[in-house]
C-alpha positions as CSV (number, residue, x, y, z in Angstrom):
1,M,54.0,136.9,6.6
2,S,51.5,134.5,7.0
3,N,48.7,136.9,6.8
4,K,49.9,138.3,3.7
5,V,50.3,135.0,1.7
6,R,46.8,134.0,2.6
7,K,45.6,137.8,1.8
8,Y,47.0,137.8,-1.8
9,R,46.1,134.1,-2.3
10,R,42.4,134.9,-1.5
11,E,42.5,138.4,-3.6
12,Q,43.3,136.2,-6.6
13,E,40.7,133.6,-5.6
14,M,43.3,131.0,-5.7
15,S,43.2,127.9,-3.6
16,Q,46.2,126.6,-1.7
17,A,46.6,123.7,-4.2
18,E,46.6,126.1,-6.9
19,L,49.2,128.5,-5.5
20,A,51.4,125.5,-4.7
21,Q,51.2,124.2,-8.1
22,R,52.1,127.8,-9.6
23,A,54.8,128.2,-7.4
24,G,56.2,124.4,-7.6
25,V,56.0,123.5,-3.8
26,S,53.7,121.4,-2.0
27,R,50.5,122.3,-0.6
28,L,51.6,121.5,2.9
29,T,54.1,124.2,2.3
30,V,51.8,126.8,1.5
31,S,49.6,125.5,4.2
32,N,52.4,125.6,7.0
33,I,53.3,129.2,5.8
34,E,49.9,130.6,6.0
35,R,49.2,128.9,9.5
36,G,52.4,130.4,10.8
37,E,54.0,126.9,11.1
38,N,56.9,127.7,8.8
39,N,57.9,131.4,9.5
40,S,61.1,130.9,7.9
41,P,60.8,129.4,4.3
42,T,63.8,129.1,2.3
43,L,64.7,132.0,0.0
44,A,63.9,129.8,-3.3
45,T,60.4,129.0,-1.8
46,A,60.1,132.5,-0.9
47,I,60.5,133.8,-4.2
48,K,58.6,130.9,-5.9
49,I,55.5,131.8,-3.8
50,A,55.8,135.7,-4.2
51,T,56.2,135.3,-8.0
52,A,53.4,132.9,-8.3
53,L,51.3,135.5,-6.5
54,G,52.5,138.3,-8.9
55,H,54.4,140.2,-6.0
56,D,57.9,141.0,-4.9
57,T,59.2,138.7,-2.4
58,S,59.8,141.6,0.1
59,D,56.1,142.5,-0.2
60,V,54.8,139.2,0.7
61,F,57.6,138.1,3.3
62,D,59.8,140.0,5.8
63,T,62.6,141.8,4.4
64,Q,65.1,140.3,6.6
65,L,64.5,137.2,4.6
66,V,65.6,138.5,1.4
67,N,68.6,140.7,2.8
């Protein structure tokens, strides 16, 4: 999961701060997810980040999270 967030963010040449702003979450939240320190974000946070990245939530996060 963390590698996908970082991968998609970097593909768009977006900083963690920019992703956080677009998603409406803190930069620390993005950082923690990317570093694997938060492997189970809330569904709301997962949706916000995936949407900000332009991907479906199930593409970015484990499908178990959205079931």
